[in-house]
C-alpha positions in Angstrom: -3.9 -0.4 24.2 -0.8 -2.1 23.0 -0.7 -5.9 23.2 2.2 -6.9 20.8 5.7 -5.9 21.8 5.0 -4.7 25.3 6.2 -1.5 26.9 9.6 -1.6 25.1 7.9 -1.3 21.8 5.7 1.5 23.0 8.6 3.5 24.3 10.6 2.9 21.2 7.7 4.1 19.0 7.2 7.2 21.1 10.9 8.0 20.8 10.6 8.0 17.0 11.9 5.9 14.1 15.0 3.9 14.7 16.2 4.2 11.1 17.7 7.4 9.7 17.2 6.1 6.1 14.9 8.3 4.0 11.5 7.1 2.9 11.3 7.5 -0.9 8.8 7.1 -3.7 9.7 7.3 -7.4 7.1 8.9 -9.6 6.7 7.6 -13.1 8.7 9.9 -15.3 6.5 11.9 -17.7 6.8 12.6 -21.4 5.1 14.5 -24.2 6.5 11.9 -26.7 3.9 9.3 -26.0 3.1 6.5 -28.4 5.7 3.7 -28.6 7.9 5.5 -26.1 5.2 5.9 -23.4 6.4 2.8 -21.5 9.8 4.3 -20.7 8.7 6.5 -17.9 7.1 3.7 -15.8 9.9 1.3 -16.6 12.5 3.8 -15.4 10.5 4.5 -12.2 10.2 0.7 -11.5 13.9 0.2 -12.1 14.9 3.1 -9.8 12.5 1.8 -7.2 14.1 -1.7 -7.4 17.6 -0.1 -7.0 16.5 1.5 -3.7 15.0 -1.7 -2.4 18.0 -3.8 -3.4 20.4 -1.2 -1.9 18.8 -1.7 1.5 19.6 1.9 2.5 16.1 3.4 2.1 12.5 2.7 3.0 10.7 2.5 -0.4 7.1 2.8 -1.6 6.4 0.6 -4.5 4.9 1.6 -7.9 1.7 -0.2 -7.0 1.3 2.0 -3.9 1.8 5.1 -6.0 -0.8 3.8 -8.5 -3.2 3.0 -5.6 -3.3 6.6 -4.4 -4.2 7.7 -7.9 -6.8 5.0 -8.3 -8.5 5.7 -5.0 -8.8 9.4 -5.8 -9.8 8.8 -9.4 -6.8 10.7 -10.7 -5.5 9.8 -14.2 -1.8 9.0 -14.2 -1.2 11.3 -17.2 -2.6 14.2 -15.2 0.2 14.1 -12.7 2.8 16.4 -14.2 5.4 18.5 -12.6 6.9 18.5 -9.1 3.8 20.0 -7.3 1.4 17.3 -8.5 3.9 14.5 -7.7 4.6 15.9 -4.2 0.8 15.8 -3.4 0.8 12.1 -4.1 4.1 11.6 -2.2 2.6 13.4 0.9 -0.4 11.1 0.9 1.9 8.1 1.0 4.1 9.7 3.7 7.3 9.8 1.8 10.2 12.0 2.9 11.6 12.3 -0.6 10.3 11.9 -4.1 12.1 11.2 -7.4 10.4 13.1 -10.2 11.4 13.8 -13.8 10.6 13.8 -17.5 12.0 12.6 -20.8 11.8 13.2 -24.5 12.2 10.4 -27.0 12.6 10.6 -30.8 14.4 7.7 -32.4 17.3 7.2 -31.9 17.7 9.9 -29.2 16.5 9.9 -25.6 16.9 12.8 -23.1 16.1 12.2 -19.5 16.1 14.7 -16.6 15.3 13.7 -13.0 15.4 15.3 -9.5 15.3 14.0 -5.9 13.1 16.3 -4.0 12.4 16.8 -0.3 8.6 16.4 0.1 8.2 18.7 3.0 9.4 21.9 1.2 10.0 20.9 -2.4 13.7 21.6 -2.2 15.9 19.8 -4.7 18.4 17.4 -3.1 20.0 16.0 -6.2 19.6 16.4 -10.0 20.7 14.1 -12.8 20.4 14.0 -16.6 21.2 11.4 -19.2 21.4 11.6 -23.0 22.0 8.9 -25.5 20.6 6.2 -27.8 17.3 4.6 -26.8 18.9 1.2 -27.2 21.3 2.2 -24.4 18.5 2.6 -21.9 20.2 0.3 -19.4 23.3 2.5 -19.3 21.2 5.7 -19.2 19.2 4.4 -16.2 22.4 3.5 -14.4 23.7 7.1 -15.0 20.5 8.5 -13.5 20.9 6.3 -10.5 24.5 7.4 -9.8 23.5 11.1 -10.2 20.5 10.8 -7.9 21.7 8.4 -5.3 25.4 7.9 -5.8 26.9 9.5 -2.7 24.1 8.4 -0.3 23.0 5.1 -1.8 26.1 3.5 -3.2 24.7 0.0 -3.1 21.6 1.0 -5.0 23.7 2.6 -7.7 25.3 -0.7 -8.4 22.1 -2.7 -8.8 21.3 -4.1 -12.2 18.4 -3.2 -14.6 15.7 -5.8 -15.1 17.2 -6.7 -18.5 20.2 -5.5 -20.4 18.2 -5.9 -23.7 16.0 -2.9 -24.2 13.5 -4.8 -26.3 13.2 -7.4 -23.6 12.8 -4.6 -21.1 10.0 -3.1 -23.2 8.0 -6.4 -23.3 8.7 -6.9 -19.5 7.4 -3.4 -18.7 4.2 -4.0 -20.7 3.7 -7.3 -19.0 4.3 -5.9 -15.5 2.1 -2.9 -16.1 -0.8 -5.0 -17.2 -0.6 -7.7 -14.5 0.1 -5.4 -11.6 -3.2 -3.7 -12.1 -4.3 -6.7 -10.0 -4.0 -5.8 -6.4 -1.8 -8.4 -4.5 -3.3 -7.5 -1.1 -4.5 -9.8 1.5 -8.2 -9.2 0.8 -8.0 -8.5 -3.0 -10.0 -10.6 -5.4 -8.7 -11.9 -8.7 -10.2 -9.8 -11.5 -7.7 -9.6 -14.4 -9.8 -10.2 -17.5 -8.7 -13.2 -19.6 -7.6 -11.1 -22.7 -5.4 -8.9 -20.5 -3.8 -11.9 -18.8 -3.2 -13.5 -22.2 -1.6 -10.3 -23.7 0.6 -10.0 -20.6 1.7 -13.6 -20.9 2.6 -13.0 -24.5 4.7 -10.0 -23.6 6.5 -11.9 -20.8 7.2 -14.8 -23.1 8.6 -12.4 -25.7 10.8 -10.8 -23.0 12.0 -14.3 -21.9 13.0 -15.3 -25.4 15.0 -12.1 -25.8 16.7 -12.4 -22.4 16.5 -15.6 -20.4 17.8 -13.8 -17.3 15.3 -10.9 -17.3 14.2 -10.3 -13.7 10.7 -11.2 -12.5 9.6 -12.7 -15.8 8.9 -16.1 -14.3 6.9 -14.6 -11.4 4.8 -12.5 -13.8 4.2 -15.6 -16.0 3.0 -17.4 -12.9 0.5 -14.6 -12.1 -0.7 -14.6 -15.7 -1.2 -18.4 -15.6 -3.1 -18.0 -12.3 -5.4 -15.4 -13.8 -6.1 -17.8 -16.6 -7.1 -20.6 -14.2 -3.9 -22.7 -14.4 -3.7 -24.9 -11.3 0.0 -25.2 -11.8 0.6 -21.6 -10.9 1.5 -22.4 -7.3 4.5 -24.6 -8.1 5.4 -22.2 -10.9 5.7 -19.2 -8.5 7.7 -21.3 -6.0 10.2 -22.0 -8.7 10.3 -18.4 -9.8 11.1 -17.2 -6.2 14.0 -19.6 -6.0 15.3 -18.6 -9.4 15.0 -14.8 -9.4 17.1 -12.4 -7.3 13.8 -10.6 -6.8 13.2 -7.1 -5.7 10.3 -8.5 -3.7 7.7 -8.7 -6.5 8.0 -12.5 -6.8 7.3 -13.0 -3.1 4.3 -10.7 -3.3 2.9 -12.6 -6.3 3.6 -15.8 -4.4 1.7 -14.5 -1.4 -1.3 -13.7 -3.5 -1.4 -17.0 -5.4 -1.0 -19.1 -2.3 -3.5 -17.0 -0.3 -6.1 -17.2 -3.0 -5.4 -21.0 -3.2 -6.3 -21.3 0.5 -2.7 -21.7 1.7 -2.6 -18.6 4.0 0.2 -19.9 6.3 2.5 -20.6 3.3 1.5 -17.2 1.8 2.3 -15.3 5.1 5.7 -17.2 5.4 6.7 -16.0 1.9 5.9 -12.3 2.8 7.7 -12.6 6.1 10.8 -13.9 4.2 10.5 -11.0 1.7 10.4 -8.4 4.6 13.4 -9.9 6.2 15.3 -10.0 2.9 14.3 -6.5 1.8 13.5 -4.6 5.1 12.9 -1.3 3.2 10.2 -2.7 1.0 7.2 -1.0 2.7 4.6 -2.6 0.4 5.5 -6.1 1.5 5.4 -5.0 5.2 2.0 -3.5 4.8 0.6 -6.5 3.0 2.0 -8.9 5.7 0.2 -6.9 8.4 -3.0 -6.9 6.4 -2.7 -10.7 5.9 -2.5 -11.2 9.7 -5.4 -8.8 10.1 -7.6 -10.7 7.6 -6.7 -14.0 9.3 -7.8 -12.6 12.7 -4.3 -12.7 14.1 -4.5 -9.2 15.6 -1.5 -9.4 17.8 0.7 -10.4 14.9 -0.8 -7.7 12.7 -0.1 -5.0 15.3 3.5 -6.3 15.7 4.1 -5.9 11.9 2.5 -2.5 11.7 4.4 -1.1 14.7 7.7 -2.5 13.4 7.0 -0.7 10.1 6.3 2.5 12.1 9.6 2.1 13.9 11.4 2.3 10.5 9.5 5.4 9.5 6.6 6.8 11.5 5.2 8.9 8.6 3.0 6.2 7.0 -0.6 7.3 7.2 -1.9 4.0 5.7 -0.1 2.0 8.3 -1.7 4.1 11.0 -5.1 3.4 9.3 -4.4 -0.4 9.4 -3.4 -0.1 13.0 -6.7 1.6 13.7 -8.4 -1.4 12.2 -6.6 -3.7 14.5 -7.9 -1.7 17.5 -11.4 -1.6 16.0 -11.5 -5.4 15.7 -10.6 -5.7 19.3 -13.3 -3.2 20.4 -10.7 -0.6 21.4 -12.6 2.4 20.1 -10.5 5.1 21.6 -7.2 3.6 20.4 -8.7 3.1 17.0 -9.8 6.7 16.7 -6.4 8.0 18.0 -4.6 6.0 15.3 -6.8 7.1 12.5 -6.6 10.7 13.6 -2.8 10.4 13.4 -3.2 9.3 9.8 -5.6 12.1 8.9 -3.2 14.6 10.5 -0.3 13.3 8.4 -2.3 13.2 5.2 -3.5 16.8 5.5 -7.2 15.8 5.8 -7.1 13.8 2.6 -10.7 12.7 1.7 -9.8 9.0 1.6 -8.2 9.2 5.0 -11.2 11.1 6.3 -13.4 8.3 5.0 -11.3 5.9 7.1 -11.9 8.1 10.1 -15.7 7.9 9.4 -15.4 4.1 9.4 -13.8 4.1 12.9 -16.6 6.4 14.1 -19.1 4.0 12.7 -17.3 1.1 14.5 -17.7 3.1 17.7 -21.4 3.7 16.8 -20.8 7.5 16.8 -23.1 7.9 13.9 -23.7 11.7 14.0 -19.9 12.4 14.0 -19.5 9.8 11.2 -22.2 11.4 9.1 -20.6 14.9 9.5 -17.2 13.4 8.5 -18.6 11.8 5.4 -20.4 15.0 4.4 -17.0 16.7 4.6 -15.5 13.9 2.4 -18.2 14.4 -0.2 -17.5 18.1 -0.3 -13.8 17.4 -0.9 -14.4 14.6 -3.4 -18.0 14.2 -4.7 -17.0 11.1 -6.7 -15.7 9.0 -3.9 -18.2 6.2 -4.2 -17.2 4.4 -1.0 -18.2 7.4 1.1 -21.8 7.1 -0.2 -21.9 3.4 0.8 -20.7 4.2 4.3 -23.4 7.0 4.6 -26.0 4.6 3.4 -25.0 2.1 6.0 -25.4 4.8 8.7 -28.9 5.4 7.6 -29.7 1.7 7.6 -28.3 1.4 11.1 -30.3 4.4 12.4 -33.4 3.1 10.5 -33.6 6.2 8.2 -34.7 4.1 5.3 -36.0 7.0 3.1 -32.5 8.5 3.1 -30.6 5.2 2.7 -32.0 4.2 -0.7 -31.0 7.4 -2.7 -27.5 7.5 -1.1 -26.8 3.8 -1.9 -28.0 4.3 -5.5 -25.7 7.3 -5.8 -22.8 5.0 -4.6 -23.6 2.6 -7.5 -23.7 5.5 -10.0 -20.3 6.8 -8.9 -18.6 3.3 -8.6 -18.1 3.0 -12.3 -14.5 1.8 -12.4 -13.3 -1.8 -12.6 -11.4 -1.3 -9.3 -14.6 -0.3 -7.5 -16.2 -3.7 -7.9 -16.0 -4.2 -4.1 -17.8 -0.9 -3.5 -20.6 -2.0 -5.9 -20.9 -5.3 -4.0 -21.4 -3.5 -0.7 -23.9 -1.1 -2.2 -26.0 -4.0 -3.6 -25.7 -5.8 -0.2 -27.1 -2.8 1.7 -29.8 -2.2 -0.9 -30.8 -5.9 -0.4 -31.1 -5.2 3.4 -33.2 -2.1 2.6 -35.6 -4.1 0.4 -35.8 -6.9 2.9 -36.8 -4.4 5.7 -39.5 -3.0 3.4 -40.9 -6.5 2.8 -39.9 -6.5 -0.9 -38.6 -10.0 -1.2 -38.2 -10.0 -5.0 -36.1 -6.9 -4.9 -34.1 -8.1 -1.9 -33.3 -11.4 -3.7 -32.3 -9.5 -6.9 -29.9 -7.3 -5.0 -28.4 -10.3 -3.2 -27.7 -11.8 -6.6 -26.1 -8.7 -7.8 -24.0 -8.4 -4.6 -22.8 -12.0 -5.0 -22.0 -11.5 -8.7 -20.0 -8.4 -7.8 -17.9 -10.5 -5.3 -19.8 -10.3 -2.0 -20.2 -14.1 -1.9 -19.3 -15.0 1.7 -22.3 -17.2 2.6 -21.6 -16.7 6.3 -22.1 -13.0 6.1 -25.6 -13.5 4.7 -26.4 -16.2 7.3 -25.4 -13.9 10.1 -27.2 -10.8 8.8 -30.6 -10.4 10.5 -32.2 -9.0 7.3 -30.8 -11.4 4.8 -30.3 -14.8 6.5 -33.4 -16.2 4.9 -32.0 -15.8 1.3 -29.0 -18.1 1.4 -31.0 -21.2 0.3 -32.7 -19.7 -2.7 -32.2 -21.9 -5.8 -31.1 -19.0 -8.0 -27.9 -18.6 -6.0 -26.9 -22.2 -5.5 -23.3 -22.8 -6.6 -22.3 -19.1 -6.3 -21.7 -18.9 -2.6 -18.2 -19.0 -1.1 -18.4 -20.9 2.2 
């Protein structure tokens, strides 16, 4: 059932994407050089991505979206080597084309090779190479851009690097890599450790001293300040957005800072502006839709997601988000149809299958959901969130002897910093289990662990039939988020 956009939007979507522009992801270039030269591959990928966004002639996945696929599947970035590995990640994103490549560095020489590849069949569309002095990285990156995009993406080939000073670029790359570990999504929690934020700030300040015009430095400094608890981060990011001819990163950071500061309307307005300014920036579009979804603005969320699908239909994660919109409305059939589309596009990827299981749970089709989660576990035994969802099924069906071991398994597997939310949900469900068994001490202990892990929404506990009696316990006063 489509509520936003009416029949015109439905017919347009069924007719296919309106834009002929390719959807591209740039993989971090790999190297065996390592050490002090390891930053070059991600810096080149970020710069090439920014060129595509600024050129406005392509739909572009961000470096954060690339990293998210690796993180969710517990794949180390350094293990993605060669075209085949990169194309697997590109397919999960739904890209038409991927830029892949490698470089060798030995002072003072740098040799870079890159290819633009069709994701569907691995056929090379364009190749480029660049050789020169490491201090000429700006010129070498521009040469790669012309070789890879020149004829098709002339505007992108003219875009500038983040800094013309290679040392400033080095510090900026280190700062950006550290800070953008933080998800900037609508429901993300601030988790950057203080030492990481401080080190990132020092790198950004060093970049700024070397090049006062370096792009996105002011925005990254605002994010570092926010992570360190600086209440002036909001005005700082607003100034950064006005100052920088941003690739969209400043607006995304601005969205995150204002959303976490309780200014959701202002945050959404920033992202809306970023999408209009850079229509091919798919990450901003997805986050905008997720922000509307988190705020309960389901019609607005659907409108954003369907507009993104009009640009390029092959976006499995947009179909997943659209399935969540339908699920929130109680439209179970439409939700399952959308998530099945995502699974089909993603080649039965385990994370996408897990999303299908979630929609089956929403529809209370517990047997089908359990079978789907078992298939997920066979494909990826370390996917902690799958165990949490299965534990929830056993709680809902009152199979308490099965729920406990599965939820403890989820805690065992959720050992990465990025899985904090998974641990919180596991503790929450273990608290429910203990409460049903009449073990008040264990239930209260698990509630405390869930709150400490980030599940601190007081309303969720007050509404939960098993846990509503625990919200007023003295041990948790001051920790609740109202």
